[in-house]
N, C-alpha and C positions, 0 to 999 in steps of 0.2 A: 811778484809776478803771479798772475792767475791763469788758469786754464778752464775752458768750458767744454765738456764732453757731451755731445747731443746724439742720441741714437737716430739713425735715418729711418723715417717712415716706420716708427717703432712697432705699432700693432701689426702692420703688414710683415715686417721683418721677423716678428715672433712666429707668425704662421709659416713663413718660408723656411724657418729653421727645421721644422718637422715635415715640410713638403718641398724639398729642394727642386722638384720638377717645375715649380712655379717661378723660378728665376727667369727673368726676361719676359714674363707674361704680365699683363695688366691685372692688378689685384686691388680690391677695396675691402675695408672693414666697416660694418654698420654699427650704429649706436644701439643702446638699449632698446628693446622692442623692434629691432630692425627698422628704425625710423629714418635715419639719414647717414650719409657718408662721414666718417670721422678719421679715416686714414686711407691714404692712396699710395700706390707704388709710383715710381717715376713714369712707367708706361701708362698708368691710368691718368696721371696728370697731363700727359701728352695728348690724351683723347679729349681734354677739356673738362673732365670731371672735377668738381670743386668740393671742398670741405663744406658740409652743411646741405648739400644737395639731397632733397627728400628721395628716398628709394623709389616711391611710386612714380615719381616724375622721370627718373632716369632708367628704370628697369628695362625698358625696351632697348635703350642704347647699350646697357650692360650685356644684354643677351645678344644683340647684333654684333658687338665688338668682342664677344667671348671673354668678358671680364670675369675673373674668379671672385665670387662674393663670399665673405665670411661674416657671421654674427660675432659681436664682441665677446671675448673670453677673458674677463678681467682676472680670473684666478691664474690663468697661464701668464698673462702679461705682467702681473704683479710679481710672480716668482722669477720670471726672466729678468725683470728689473732688479730684483734683489741680488741676483747673480752678477749682473753688471756692476752694481754699486759695491758689492763685496770685493770684487777684483780691484776696483779703483781705490777702495779704502786700504787695500794691502799693498798698493803701489806707491802712493804719495802720502806725505805727512798729514794732510787735512782734506776732508771732502764735505761739501755742502750739497745734500740731495735736494735739488731745486724742484724737480717734478719727477714723474714716473720714468721719464726718458732723458732727463738732463741732470748734470751735476757740475758744480764748480770745484776746481782743484786749487789748493794752496801750494804754489811752486816757489814761494819766497825762499831765497838763499840757496837754492839747489844748484845754481849755475856753477859755483866754484867746486862743489863736491862731485858734480857729474863729469866735468871735463876729463879726468883721468880714465873714466870708464866708458861713457857714452859719447862724449864730445860736446853736446849742447842740449838745451831744453827742447830744441826742435827734434832732435833724435829721440829724446824721451817721449815726446808727444806721439811720434810715429810708432814707437814701440808699444805705447798704451793702446793706440788704435789697433795694431796687429794683435795685441794680447786679448782685447775684448772680443775680437772676431774669432780668434782661435779657441777661446774658452767658452763662448756662448753662442757663436754664430751670428751675432748681431753686428751689423756695420755701423760705425760711428764716424763723426767728424770732430776734430779738435781745434779750437781756437785758443791761442795764448797771447796775452797782452799784459801791460802793467796795471790795468784796472778791470773790474768785472764787466763794465759796459763795453769796453773795447774788446774784451775776450768774447763777449756775445756777438759783437759785430764781426770779429774775425772768424768765428764759427759759421756765421751766415754766409760769408764769402767762400769759405772752404767747401760748403755744401754746393754752392752755385757753380764754382769753377772746377771742373774735373781735372784740369791741369795742375792744380795744387796738391793733388793726391790725398785730399781729405784733411789736410793740416795746414794752418796758417799761423805763423809766429810773427807778431808785430814787435820785433826787437829793436827797431830803430825809428827815429823821427821821420825818415823818408818813407818807410813802409807804412807807418801809421797815417801819414798824409795821403798816400796813395789809396789806402783802404777807406778812409773817410770820404773820399771823392766818389767811391763806388756805390755808396748807400744813400738812398733818399731819406730825408729827415723823418718821414712817416714810418720808416722801417727801423729807426733807432729804438733800442730797448728802453722803455719808459716814456716814449712819446706816443700818446693815443691819437685817435682820429681827429678829435676836436683841436687838440694842441697843434697837430700837423697842419690843419687848415689855417690856423692863426699864424703859424710860423711861415707858411708858404706865402700868405698874403703880405707878410712883412719882408719878403725877399729871401727868406732862409729856406733853401730848397734841398740842401744835402747835409749829411752829417759834418762835412768839412765846414760848411757855412755856420752850422750850429756851434762848432768848436771855437769859432772866432768871435762869437757875440760876447758882450760885456756881462759882468756879473749882474749889474743893474737891469739889463735887458732880460736876462734869464729869470731874475726874481719877479719881474713885472709880467712877463709873458709865458712863463713856464712853471708856475706853481710855487713861487717863493724860494725858500732855501733848498727844496727838493730839486728845482730846476737848476739852481746854481751848482749843486753837487753833480748833477748830470753833465753839465758843461765841463766841469773840472775833470770828471772821469774821461770824457772824450779827449781832453787835452793830455791825458796820461797820468793824472794824479789820482791815486786810489782814495775814495771817500768812504768805502765800506769794505769790511773784511767778510769772512765766511760767517753766515748766520746759522742758527740751529736748523737742523734738517727737518723735513716733513715726513720722515720715515718712522716716526714713533718716538724719536728722541725729543721732539718738540711737543710739549703738552698742549693738546687741543682745548680750546675754550668752549667748544660746543661740538656735538656729534649728531649727525642727521642721517636719515635713511628715507628716500622717497623714490617712487617708481611710477611710471605710466603703465596702466593695466594693459594686459594683452588684448582685452576687448572691454567695451564700456560695461559698467555694472549698475544694476538697479537694486539688487537684493541686499538687505542689511547684513545677513550672515557673511556674504562674500566680502563686502567692504570692511566689515569688522575683522574678518580673517586677515585681510591685507594689512590693516593697521596693526594688528597683533603681531604679525610676522615682522613688520618693520620695527616695532618696539623691541622685539627680541634681538634683532640684529644690532640695533643701536645700543641696547643695554649690555650686550656682550662686549662691545668695543669700550664702553665706559668701564666695565670691570677689568678688562685687559689693561687699561691705562691706570687702574688703581684709584678711580675717583668715584664720587657719588654725585648724582644729578639733583639739582634743587628746583629746576624749572622744566616743565614738559609742554611742548607745543605740538598740536595736531593740525594738519591742513588737509583740505579736501577740494577737489576741482572738478567742475563739469567741462564738457566740451565747449570751446569757444565758438564752434561752428554749428551747434545744435539749435533747435527752434526755441529753447527756453530763454526767456529774458532775465534780466537782473545780473547780479554778480556771479562770475564764473568760478572764482577762487575765494575761499574763506578759511580762516584759521582761528583756533581757540588756544588760549594759554592758561596754564595753571601753575601757581607756585606751590610746591609741595610743602606740607607742614613739617616733614622730616625728610632730608635728602636721602636718596636711596639709589641702589643699582640693581634692585631685585626686579626681575622681569615680571613676576606675578603682580607686584604692587603697581608697577608702571603700566602694565596692561589694563588693570582695573581702572586706573585713573584715565588712561587713554580712551577707554570705552565711554566714560562719562563725557569727555570732551567731544568725542565723535557724536554723541547723542545731541549735543548743542548745535552741531553743524548739519545734522541729517535732515534732509527734506524728502519725505516719502514721494516716490515717483520720479525723483531726479535720476539723471543718467551721468554717472561719475566715471572719469577717465584717469584720475591721478590722486594719490594720497601721499602724505609724508609725515614724518615724526622728527622732532628736534629735541635733544636733551642738552640743556645748557645750565648755567650756574654751577659748573663743575667745581668740586672742592674735595680736598683730601680728607680721608676719614680721621676722626679723633677730635676735631674742633667744632663740630656742628651742634646745633641745638637738639636736645633730646626730646622725644615725644612724651606727652603727659601720661599716657596709659600703656603705650606699646613698649616693645623692647628697644634697646639702643640701636641706632642706625646700623645697617649691615656694613661690614667692612668689605674691602675688595676681596675678590675670590682668592683664596689661599692665605689670607691673613690669619695669624695664629689666634688672635683675640676675637675672631668673628663669632656672632651668635648663630642661631639656627638658620636665619636667612642666608648668611654668608656660607654656611655649610651646604645648604641646598643648592645655592648657585655654583659653588665650587664643584659639587657633584655633577651638576648639569653641564658645566663647561668641560669637565674632565671626560664625560661620556662622549660629548660631541667632538672633542679633540681626538679621542681614541677611535671612534667609529665613523666619524664624518660629520661635518656641519649639518645641523638640522635633524640629526638622528632622534634627539629628544627635544621636544618643544611643547608649548601649551596646546591644549586641545583646540582653543580658538584659532590657532594658526594653521591647523591642518586643512587639507583639502576636503572635497565632498566625500560623503560616505561611499565606501567601496573603492577608495583609492583614485588614482588618476591625477592629472595635473590640476593644480589649484586654479580657480577661475581668474585670479588676478595675475597669474604668471605671464610674463612678457613673451613675445614671440622671439624665437632664436632658431630659425630654420636651418642656419648654416654654421652652428657653433661646433668647434672642434673639441676634442677631449682635453682635459687638464692633464697633459702628459707627465708633468713633473711633480705633481702634488697629490695625485689620487692613484692608489695602487691599481684599481680596476681599469684605469685609463692608461696604464703603462704601455708604451708602444712595443708591439711584438714584431720581432724580426725573424723571418723564416730563412 
């Protein structure tokens, strides 16, 4: 038996935890650079606001309807997510963190042990929902079913039907049959838009219709064995267990950092500063994972709506002679790649860095003249590079991220915001992770 816990309008809910006066009011959260809507409260949805609506197109409506607007605050959201997942991990035997606001629960075999204490898994699911709310302030819905696909479907219905109290347990064939009839085939987890169009054209309109198709039909029209497994999951037969989580326990194969600039940039020092800053952030994540990067990619984009002709996005790739996680070495290499992409007079709006070919220290090819490749920060056998990076990470961990960085990543002389810094006119403090942002109660 699987459960799916999904936080309701997660980014909005995080903001409301620290501003409860916003309960019942329409609220939206904007993406990086205050570009478009990425989270909406129920009240905002009722006004017709949609995910992906550009802010500049709907700002008059937001003002007219007195919608509270927030810039995204991923530091806060990430920490609130960690608190929710920590509680779930302490409550059930197994958890798969599927995304920042979703987690699958392994409830297999709990029914017989719960009966003397709680009565049923349905009661446990409701206690989990109440526990998350009490400990974090975040409202969640819980779907429980024999397979992960059905648990996802049950969670969807629990969100839509207020009469279910935020929990739906598909514990019988009759309840599963009812639930399948309520969901359109395009809303089934794993069925994309193109597959939904094909299935609808073939007369498969609902999840119930999809659950009745043959294995041969599923293989032919729904992606081979993947489609066959999806149909089996809808029928109540689990075809997948919990997977490694995306919370750091799953080793990433590549790490990237990219941003849209707060304003278009023409100057080489400003664009170089942005790329250097992104390299520093990506390299820090590589060191935290304990890896070395073998491949460096730098991308640069112009505005698609500008007067300049030609390609708007370009990238350059370099395979490093010796894998490393040293910010200094990676920044020097990124500068060379940026030089290949640079066109004097161009108006640039976005840049990005990708570190890939990640590998563990100890088995890589050594350099011909240089020192052995740097080990991960904190490794006992690290050379000078590892020691410097360990000191860098230690200072930033103690005094705040970005306290110590390369000169190329700093802003203009005299201080002030960096020219590539994105707009965040309505960002709230990082209440839970930064001492100077701690909420003061009078």
